KEKE-3310 file (N, C-alpha, C; in steps of 0.2 Angstrom, whole numbers, plus 5000, padded with zeros to 4 digits):
npx = (6504:6488:6478:6461:6449:6435:6424:6413:6413:6408:6411:6416:6424:6431:6437:6448:6455:6460:6468:6475:6482:6485:6498:6503:6510:6504:6501:6484:6468:6453:6438:6421:6407:6396:6394:6403:6392:6391:6392:6385:6394:6406:6402:6398:6412:6416:6406:6411:6421:6419:6405:6390:6381:6393:6394:6384:6379:6369:6370:6370:6363:6356:6352:6343:6333:6324:6312:6301:6298:6309:6319:6317:6317:6330:6343:6356:6356:6342:6351:6361:6353:6348:6360:6363:6356:6358:6371:6374:6373:6384:6396:6410:6424:6429:6444:6451:6464:6472:6468:6463:6448:6447:6434:6429:6440:6453:6464:6478:6477:6479:6491:6501:6499:6510:6520)
npy = (4985:4987:5000:5008:5019:5025:5033:5046:5053:5068:5073:5085:5082:5071:5071:5081:5073:5062:5069:5075:5061:5059:5068:5064:5052:5042:5025:5020:5011:5018:5016:5020:5023:5026:5021:5010:5002:4994:4981:4969:4961:4970:4980:4978:4972:4986:4991:4983:4989:5003:5012:5010:5022:5033:5030:5032:5044:5058:5070:5072:5074:5063:5058:5067:5065:5057:5046:5051:5040:5029:5034:5034:5025:5017:5006:4996:4987:4991:5004:4997:4991:5001:5009:4998:4997:5012:5018:5030:5034:5031:5039:5050:5053:5038:5026:5014:5006:4987:4982:4993:5009:5023:5035:5047:5064:5065:5072:5073:5058:5054:5060:5050:5040:5040:5037)
npz = (5076:5073:5067:5067:5060:5064:5055:5047:5031:5031:5043:5053:5065:5061:5050:5057:5063:5057:5048:5061:5060:5051:5051:5060:5052:5057:5053:5044:5044:5036:5040:5034:5042:5039:5023:5023:5034:5049:5059:5072:5079:5077:5085:5097:5100:5102:5114:5122:5129:5131:5137:5134:5136:5133:5119:5112:5099:5105:5101:5090:5072:5068:5079:5081:5070:5074:5079:5093:5103:5100:5107:5120:5136:5134:5138:5135:5127:5118:5115:5108:5099:5091:5087:5078:5069:5063:5060:5061:5072:5081:5092:5086:5081:5081:5087:5084:5091:5093:5106:5112:5115:5108:5112:5102:5098:5106:5109:5114:5118:5104:5102:5106:5103:5093:5099)
capx = (6500:6484:6473:6457:6448:6431:6418:6408:6414:6404:6410:6423:6429:6435:6442:6453:6457:6463:6474:6482:6484:6491:6504:6509:6513:6503:6495:6478:6462:6448:6431:6417:6399:6387:6397:6405:6390:6394:6390:6383:6401:6411:6397:6399:6416:6415:6402:6414:6428:6413:6400:6385:6380:6399:6397:6378:6377:6361:6370:6369:6356:6349:6345:6335:6328:6322:6305:6301:6298:6313:6323:6313:6318:6333:6347:6364:6351:6339:6353:6363:6348:6347:6368:6363:6350:6360:6377:6379:6372:6390:6399:6415:6429:6431:6449:6450:6470:6473:6463:6461:6447:6447:6431:6430:6443:6458:6472:6483:6478:6480:6500:6502:6500:6516:6525)
capy = (4988:4991:5005:5008:5023:5024:5040:5049:5059:5073:5075:5090:5080:5063:5076:5083:5065:5060:5075:5072:5056:5059:5073:5061:5048:5034:5022:5016:5010:5022:5014:5024:5021:5027:5019:5003:4999:4993:4973:4967:4959:4975:4985:4971:4975:4993:4992:4979:4993:5009:5010:5011:5030:5036:5029:5035:5053:5060:5077:5070:5073:5055:5055:5072:5064:5048:5046:5051:5031:5025:5037:5033:5017:5016:5002:4995:4983:4996:5008:4994:4990:5009:5010:4995:5001:5019:5018:5035:5037:5030:5044:5050:5046:5028:5025:5006:5001:4981:4981:4998:5013:5029:5040:5056:5066:5066:5077:5070:5051:5052:5060:5046:5036:5039:5038)
capz = (5078:5069:5070:5063:5061:5063:5055:5042:5028:5032:5051:5055:5068:5058:5045:5061:5067:5050:5049:5064:5060:5044:5053:5063:5050:5057:5044:5048:5040:5037:5039:5034:5044:5031:5018:5026:5039:5056:5062:5078:5082:5079:5091:5104:5102:5106:5118:5128:5130:5132:5138:5127:5135:5129:5114:5107:5101:5107:5098:5078:5067:5067:5087:5081:5067:5077:5085:5100:5105:5099:5113:5127:5139:5132:5140:5133:5123:5116:5112:5104:5092:5088:5084:5071:5064:5063:5059:5063:5080:5088:5093:5080:5077:5087:5085:5088:5093:5095:5114:5115:5110:5108:5107:5102:5095:5112:5105:5118:5115:5098:5101:5111:5097:5089:5106)
cpx = (6493:6480:6468:6451:6441:6425:6415:6414:6413:6408:6417:6428:6431:6437:6449:6456:6460:6469:6478:6485:6490:6498:6510:6515:6512:6498:6490:6475:6456:6440:6425:6410:6395:6389:6399:6399:6392:6388:6388:6394:6406:6407:6399:6407:6418:6411:6406:6421:6423:6407:6393:6382:6385:6396:6389:6379:6371:6365:6369:6365:6352:6348:6343:6332:6325:6315:6304:6300:6303:6318:6320:6314:6324:6339:6351:6358:6351:6344:6359:6361:6347:6353:6368:6360:6354:6367:6380:6377:6381:6394:6406:6418:6428:6438:6451:6459:6471:6466:6459:6453:6445:6442:6431:6437:6448:6466:6479:6483:6483:6491:6503:6505:6509:6522:6529)
cpy = (4990:4993:5006:5012:5024:5028:5040:5054:5065:5075:5077:5085:5074:5067:5077:5076:5064:5064:5074:5065:5054:5064:5069:5055:5040:5030:5020:5016:5014:5016:5020:5023:5020:5022:5011:5000:4998:4985:4972:4966:4965:4980:4983:4974:4981:4996:4987:4984:5001:5009:5014:5018:5037:5035:5029:5041:5055:5068:5077:5070:5067:5055:5062:5069:5057:5050:5046:5045:5028:5028:5036:5024:5015:5011:5003:4990:4987:5001:5003:4993:4997:5010:5006:4997:5009:5018:5025:5040:5037:5037:5043:5054:5042:5029:5019:5005:4994:4981:4987:5003:5017:5034:5045:5059:5069:5068:5070:5060:5051:5054:5055:5043:5034:5039:5030)
cpz = (5075:5072:5065:5064:5060:5062:5048:5038:5030:5039:5050:5059:5068:5054:5050:5061:5063:5049:5053:5063:5055:5045:5056:5062:5051:5053:5052:5044:5044:5036:5040:5038:5042:5029:5019:5030:5044:5056:5070:5079:5083:5083:5096:5104:5106:5113:5123:5131:5133:5133:5135:5129:5130:5124:5109:5108:5100:5102:5092:5077:5067:5070:5085:5077:5069:5079:5092:5104:5104:5103:5117:5131:5137:5138:5134:5126:5118:5111:5106:5098:5088:5083:5076:5066:5059:5067:5063:5068:5084:5086:5088:5082:5082:5082:5090:5087:5097:5099:5114:5111:5112:5107:5106:5100:5102:5107:5110:5117:5108:5097:5102:5105:5095:5091:5105)
residu = (MET:THR:ILE:THR:LEU:TYR:GLY:ILE:LYS:SER:CYS:ASP:THR:CYS:ARG:LYS:ALA:ARG:ARG:LEU:LEU:ASP:ALA:GLN:GLY:ILE:ASP:TYR:ARG:TYR:HIS:ASP:LEU:ARG:GLU:ASP:GLY:LEU:ASP:ARG:GLN:ARG:LEU:GLU:ALA:PHE:MET:ALA:ARG:ALA:ASP:TRP:GLN:THR:LEU:LEU:ASN:THR:ARG:SER:THR:THR:TRP:ARG:GLN:LEU:ASP:GLU:ALA:ASP:LYS:GLN:SER:LEU:ASP:ALA:MET:ARG:ALA:GLY:GLU:LEU:MET:LEU:ALA:HIS:PRO:THR:LEU:LEU:LYS:ARG:PRO:LEU:LEU:GLU:GLN:ASP:ASP:SER:LEU:ILE:VAL:GLY:LEU:ASP:LYS:ALA:ARG:TYR:ALA:ALA:LEU:SER:ALA)
# end
């Protein structure tokens, strides 16, 4: 069972997710989206498991700093291009385990990981 947690160091929710996993003794790899980036293949894998509206964080600082033109006429393709250009537009944390993806901090689903 391979678990990868995607987030950014400055995100409080990502830090909470890491503390939960550590407290449960769950081994995971941490991928910092700001430092390690995001490639098209990984984003496509995320988008195959969750729709783009769920993945796109429209409450983020990055979203608020985008030009209004970039926020218009969004569809899966356009949202994907924005997330590739600005990986911090992904909702965080993202926890990937084999073929499943948990978007955001879902404490019940995290607790089930150690079961």
